[in-house]
N, CA and C of each residue as an Amber inpcrd file, in Angstrom:
protein
   327
 -12.9860000  16.9660000   6.1220000 -11.6780000  16.4230000   6.4200000
 -11.3180000  15.3040000   5.4320000 -12.2600000  14.4150000   5.1570000
 -12.0020000  13.3300000   4.2100000 -11.7590000  13.8960000   2.8210000
 -12.5390000  14.9000000   2.4390000 -12.3720000  15.5190000   1.1260000
 -11.0010000  16.1780000   0.9920000 -10.5280000  16.8010000   2.0490000
  -9.2150000  17.4390000   2.0190000  -8.1250000  16.3920000   1.8200000
  -8.2310000  15.2920000   2.5320000  -7.2650000  14.2010000   2.3710000
  -7.3100000  13.6010000   0.9830000  -8.4970000  13.4550000   0.4520000
  -8.6550000  12.8950000  -0.8860000  -8.0600000  13.8410000  -1.9380000
  -8.2970000  15.1350000  -1.7780000  -7.7270000  16.1120000  -2.7080000
  -6.2080000  16.0890000  -2.6610000  -5.6530000  16.0050000  -1.4490000
  -4.2010000  15.9460000  -1.3000000  -3.6520000  14.6920000  -1.9820000
  -4.3020000  13.5510000  -1.7440000  -3.8540000  12.2820000  -2.3210000
  -3.8590000  12.3560000  -3.8420000  -4.9200000  12.8740000  -4.4150000
  -5.0230000  12.9650000  -5.8700000  -4.0430000  13.9850000  -6.4470000
  -3.7150000  15.0310000  -5.6840000  -2.7660000  16.0290000  -6.1760000
  -1.3510000  15.4600000  -6.2850000  -1.0550000  14.4270000  -5.5210000
   0.2660000  13.8150000  -5.5890000   0.5330000  13.2320000  -6.9740000
  -0.5230000  12.7620000  -7.6210000  -0.3640000  12.1820000  -8.9510000
   0.2270000  13.1670000  -9.9350000  -0.3110000  14.3660000  -9.9920000
   0.2070000  15.3500000 -10.9430000   1.5850000  15.8570000 -10.5250000
   1.8170000  15.9380000  -9.2330000   3.1050000  16.4290000  -8.7470000
   4.2400000  15.4510000  -9.0550000   3.9580000  14.1550000  -8.9600000
   4.9960000  13.1490000  -9.1340000   4.8410000  12.3040000 -10.3910000
   3.8850000  12.6340000 -11.2350000   3.7340000  11.9410000 -12.5120000
   3.1570000  10.5520000 -12.4080000   2.4720000  10.2570000 -11.3340000
   1.8930000   8.9330000 -11.1210000   0.3870000   9.0840000 -10.9420000
  -0.3740000   8.2580000 -11.6290000  -1.8160000   8.2710000 -11.4540000
  -2.1380000   7.4700000 -10.1930000  -2.6740000   8.1220000  -9.1470000
  -2.9210000   7.4010000  -7.8920000  -3.9450000   6.2790000  -8.0410000
  -4.8660000   6.4200000  -8.9840000  -5.8590000   5.3590000  -9.1910000
  -5.2080000   4.1190000  -9.8010000  -4.2810000   4.3370000 -10.7240000
  -3.5580000   3.1980000 -11.3110000  -2.6820000   2.5380000 -10.2570000
  -1.9800000   3.3610000  -9.4770000  -1.1580000   2.8170000  -8.4020000
  -1.9990000   1.9720000  -7.4570000  -3.1430000   2.5220000  -7.0320000
  -4.0390000   1.7880000  -6.1280000  -4.5870000   0.5240000  -6.7480000
  -4.9340000   0.5920000  -8.0400000  -5.4590000  -0.5970000  -8.7220000
  -4.4070000  -1.6920000  -8.8110000  -3.1770000  -1.3070000  -9.1160000
  -2.0970000  -2.3000000  -9.1630000  -1.8600000  -2.8730000  -7.7670000
  -1.8270000  -2.0010000  -6.7760000  -1.5640000  -2.4270000  -5.3970000
  -2.6130000  -3.4410000  -4.9320000  -3.8850000  -3.0980000  -5.1090000
  -4.9680000  -3.9850000  -4.6590000  -5.1240000  -5.1790000  -5.5990000
  -4.9900000  -4.9240000  -6.8980000  -5.1650000  -5.9900000  -7.8750000
  -4.1220000  -7.0790000  -7.8000000  -2.9460000  -6.7580000  -7.3000000
  -1.8760000  -7.7480000  -7.2110000  -2.0420000  -8.6880000  -6.0240000
  -2.8670000  -8.3240000  -5.0620000  -3.0100000  -9.1290000  -3.8410000
  -3.4410000 -10.5630000  -4.1300000  -4.4960000 -10.8100000  -4.9270000
  -4.8650000 -12.2090000  -5.1620000  -3.7770000 -13.0030000  -5.8910000
  -3.0560000 -12.3400000  -6.7970000  -1.9800000 -13.0230000  -7.5110000
  -0.8130000 -13.3300000  -6.5750000  -0.5350000 -12.4110000  -5.6510000
   0.5030000 -12.6380000  -4.6560000   0.1390000 -13.8320000  -3.7740000
  -1.0990000 -13.8480000  -3.2790000  -1.5370000 -14.9480000  -2.4180000
  -1.5420000 -16.2830000  -3.1610000  -1.9490000 -16.2630000  -4.4240000
  -1.9220000 -17.4970000  -5.2280000  -0.4940000 -17.9790000  -5.4190000
   0.4370000 -17.0500000  -5.6300000   1.8420000 -17.4300000  -5.7840000
   2.3950000 -18.0410000  -4.5060000   2.0150000 -17.4770000  -3.3710000
   2.4660000 -18.0320000  -2.0840000   1.8870000 -19.4280000  -1.8800000
   0.6090000 -19.6070000  -2.2040000  -0.0100000 -20.9320000  -2.0800000
   0.7050000 -21.9350000  -2.9870000   1.0160000 -21.5180000  -4.2050000
   1.7310000 -22.3830000  -5.1470000   3.1180000 -22.7150000  -4.5940000
   3.8000000 -21.7170000  -4.0320000   5.1240000 -21.9200000  -3.4550000
   5.0660000 -22.9440000  -2.3270000   4.0830000 -22.8020000  -1.4410000
   3.9560000 -23.7200000  -0.3020000   3.6890000 -25.1430000  -0.7960000
   2.7700000 -25.2820000  -1.7620000   2.4790000 -26.6200000  -2.3050000
   3.7200000 -27.2690000  -2.9110000   4.4730000 -26.4960000  -3.6780000
   5.6730000 -27.0450000  -4.3200000   6.7460000 -27.3870000  -3.2790000
   6.8840000 -26.5390000  -2.2640000   7.8790000 -26.8130000  -1.2190000
   7.5230000 -28.0820000  -0.4610000   6.2410000 -28.2420000  -0.1450000
   5.8040000 -29.4540000   0.5610000   6.0150000 -30.7020000  -0.2720000
   5.9050000 -30.5480000  -1.5970000   6.0870000 -31.6860000  -2.4980000
   7.5650000 -31.9190000  -2.8330000   8.4430000 -31.0690000  -2.3030000
   9.8660000 -31.2200000  -2.5590000  10.2780000 -30.7640000  -3.9430000
   9.4730000 -29.9360000  -4.5880000   9.7720000 -29.4430000  -5.9310000
  10.3920000 -28.0490000  -5.8540000  10.9120000 -27.6030000  -6.9750000
  11.5360000 -26.2810000  -7.0460000  10.5110000 -25.1790000  -6.7740000
  10.9330000 -24.1830000  -6.0070000  10.0530000 -23.0600000  -5.6750000
  10.5230000 -21.7540000  -6.3260000  11.4130000 -21.8540000  -7.2960000
  11.9960000 -20.6520000  -7.8970000  10.9350000 -19.8010000  -8.5930000
  10.1440000 -20.3930000  -9.4650000   9.1590000 -19.6200000 -10.2330000
   8.0910000 -19.0030000  -9.3270000   7.4680000 -19.7670000  -8.4180000
   6.4860000 -19.1140000  -7.5550000   7.0890000 -18.0410000  -6.6510000
   8.3330000 -18.2090000  -6.2530000   8.9960000 -17.1930000  -5.4350000
   9.2080000 -15.9170000  -6.2370000   9.6620000 -16.0560000  -7.4790000
   9.8580000 -14.8860000  -8.3360000   8.5330000 -14.1770000  -8.6130000
   7.4820000 -14.9560000  -8.8730000   6.1740000 -14.3530000  -9.1190000
   5.6430000 -13.6380000  -7.8770000   5.7860000 -14.2600000  -6.7220000
   5.3320000 -13.6330000  -5.4890000   6.0850000 -12.3240000  -5.2600000
   7.3740000 -12.3320000  -5.4920000   8.1650000 -11.1130000  -5.3430000
   7.7350000 -10.0300000  -6.3140000   7.4660000 -10.4200000  -7.5570000
   7.0090000  -9.4490000  -8.5530000   5.6820000  -8.8230000  -8.1400000
   4.7240000  -9.6470000  -7.7470000   3.4230000  -9.1160000  -7.3450000
   3.5300000  -8.2780000  -6.0770000   4.4640000  -8.6250000  -5.2080000
   4.6620000  -7.8840000  -3.9610000   5.1250000  -6.4530000  -4.2240000
   5.9700000  -6.2670000  -5.2320000   6.5340000  -4.9360000  -5.5080000
   5.9570000  -4.2810000  -6.7570000   4.9390000  -4.8660000  -7.3750000
   4.4410000  -4.3720000  -8.6590000   3.9960000  -2.9070000  -8.6240000
   3.3060000  -2.4880000  -7.5940000   2.8680000  -1.0870000  -7.5160000
   4.0750000  -0.1560000  -7.3910000   5.0900000  -0.5930000  -6.6890000
   6.2820000   0.2370000  -6.5350000   7.1020000   0.2600000  -7.8200000
   7.0320000  -0.8080000  -8.6030000   7.6650000  -0.7910000  -9.9210000
   6.9990000   0.2560000 -10.8040000   5.6750000   0.3330000 -10.7350000
   4.9580000   1.3700000 -11.4730000   5.4300000   2.7520000 -11.0220000
   5.5620000   2.9440000  -9.7300000   6.0350000   4.2150000  -9.1990000
   7.4360000   4.5240000  -9.7170000   8.3120000   3.5320000  -9.7350000
   9.6920000   3.7330000 -10.1940000   9.7450000   4.0620000 -11.6830000
   8.8660000   3.4370000 -12.4730000   8.8820000   3.6480000 -13.9260000
   8.1840000   4.9470000 -14.3100000   7.0010000   5.1860000 -13.7670000
   6.1930000   6.3330000 -14.1820000   6.4760000   7.5870000 -13.3690000
   6.9660000   7.4270000 -12.1610000   7.1390000   8.5680000 -11.2740000
   8.3230000   9.4450000 -11.6380000   8.2410000  10.6870000 -11.2130000
   9.3550000  11.6140000 -11.4060000   9.4490000  12.5030000 -10.1600000
  10.6670000  12.8810000  -9.8400000  10.9140000  13.7660000  -8.6920000
  10.3710000  13.2000000  -7.3820000  10.4330000  11.8790000  -7.2330000
   9.9830000  11.2470000  -5.9940000  11.0260000  11.5530000  -4.9150000
  10.6070000  12.1080000  -3.7790000  11.5700000  12.4440000  -2.7180000
  12.2910000  11.1980000  -2.1930000  13.5220000  11.3970000  -1.7520000
  14.3390000  10.2950000  -1.2340000  13.6700000   9.6410000  -0.0430000
  13.0080000  10.4180000   0.8150000  12.3770000   9.8400000   1.9980000
  11.2940000   8.8410000   1.6070000  10.6450000   9.0470000   0.4750000
   9.6170000   8.0980000   0.0180000  10.2730000   6.7670000  -0.3260000
  11.4120000   6.8170000  -1.0240000  12.1100000   5.5860000  -1.3870000
  12.6190000   4.8530000  -0.1420000  13.0860000   5.6070000   0.8380000
  13.5480000   4.9810000   2.0830000  12.3750000   4.3250000   2.8060000
  11.2580000   5.0340000   2.8920000  10.0640000   4.4900000   3.5250000
   9.5930000   3.2300000   2.8050000   9.5560000   3.2690000   1.4710000
   9.1280000   2.0980000   0.7040000  10.1040000   0.9340000   0.8740000
  11.3940000   1.2300000   0.9300000  12.3850000   0.1700000   1.1360000
  12.1610000  -0.5200000   2.4770000  11.8860000   0.2740000   3.5140000
  11.6150000  -0.3000000   4.8370000  10.3560000  -1.1720000   4.7830000
   9.3060000  -0.6790000   4.1140000   8.0760000  -1.4670000   3.9790000
   8.3140000  -2.7720000   3.2350000   9.0620000  -2.7130000   2.1490000
   9.3270000  -3.9170000   1.3510000  10.1660000  -4.9060000   2.1530000
  11.1870000  -4.4240000   2.8410000  12.0370000  -5.3210000   3.6430000
  11.2200000  -5.9730000   4.7560000  10.4250000  -5.1840000   5.4510000
   9.5920000  -5.7440000   6.5200000   8.5790000  -6.7320000   5.9480000
   7.9350000  -6.3660000   4.8450000   6.9530000  -7.2540000   4.2210000
   7.5840000  -8.5510000   3.7420000   8.7690000  -8.4510000   3.1550000
   9.4640000  -9.6540000   2.6970000   9.8290000 -10.5430000   3.8780000
  10.3450000  -9.9500000   4.9410000  10.6920000 -10.7110000   6.1420000
   9.4600000 -11.4290000   6.6960000   8.3480000 -10.7090000   6.8060000
   7.1150000 -11.2930000   7.3390000   6.5970000 -12.4100000   6.4430000
   6.6490000 -12.1940000   5.1450000   6.1690000 -13.2040000   4.2040000
   7.0270000 -14.4570000   4.2560000   8.3270000 -14.2850000   4.2960000
   9.2300000 -15.4370000   4.3750000   8.9720000 -16.2140000   5.6610000
   8.8460000 -15.5000000   6.7650000   8.5870000 -16.1510000   8.0570000
   7.2730000 -16.9360000   8.0320000   6.2080000 -16.3030000   7.5260000
   4.9030000 -16.9630000   7.4830000   4.8930000 -18.1410000   6.5150000
   5.5700000 -17.9920000   5.3920000   5.6280000 -19.0790000   4.4110000
   6.3930000 -20.2670000   4.9800000   7.4810000 -19.9990000   5.6630000
   8.2460000 -21.0880000   6.2960000   7.3960000 -21.8190000   7.3300000
   6.5790000 -21.0660000   8.0830000   5.6850000 -21.7010000   9.0640000
   4.6650000 -22.6020000   8.3730000   4.1240000 -22.1360000   7.2530000
   3.1150000 -22.9380000   6.5320000   3.7470000 -24.2020000   5.9860000
   4.9580000 -24.1000000   5.4910000   5.6490000 -25.2830000   4.9690000
   5.9770000 -26.2350000   6.1140000   6.4520000 -25.7190000   7.2260000
   6.8330000 -26.5500000   8.3750000   5.6330000 -27.2000000   9.0240000
   4.4730000 -26.6020000   8.9230000   3.2720000 -27.1390000   9.5540000
   2.9810000 -28.5520000   9.0390000   3.1270000 -28.7720000   7.7660000
   2.8750000 -30.0930000   7.1890000   4.0010000 -31.0570000   7.5300000
   5.2310000 -30.5610000   7.5690000   6.3590000 -31.4190000   7.8810000
   6.2970000 -31.9440000   9.3060000   5.6580000 -31.2090000  10.2120000
   5.5450000 -31.6300000  11.6070000   4.4850000 -32.7130000  11.8080000
   3.5480000 -32.8140000  10.9040000   2.4560000 -33.7930000  11.0620000
   2.8830000 -35.1950000  10.7960000
């Protein structure tokens, strides 16, 4: 069963022009950079400094794997883009909410 799923996953790469290993590496590899950007954003917000650059970097790392999909992919079904849009919107909402809580935590002390 696992082998069948793995074969299906890898076959998507040739069907849509995307290397699933590269996609996965970008997806997982961007996580520490995303978290570092959020930490930088929180520190700057607490210090009353501009948060534009860390916010842009966090956003870039958040969508980097999907940027690869958009650039390298071909014939991606519309439902995939809708699903990814929902994931990105939900993830952005959750990240903004959590980041605001982290910033407010220090302001309350």
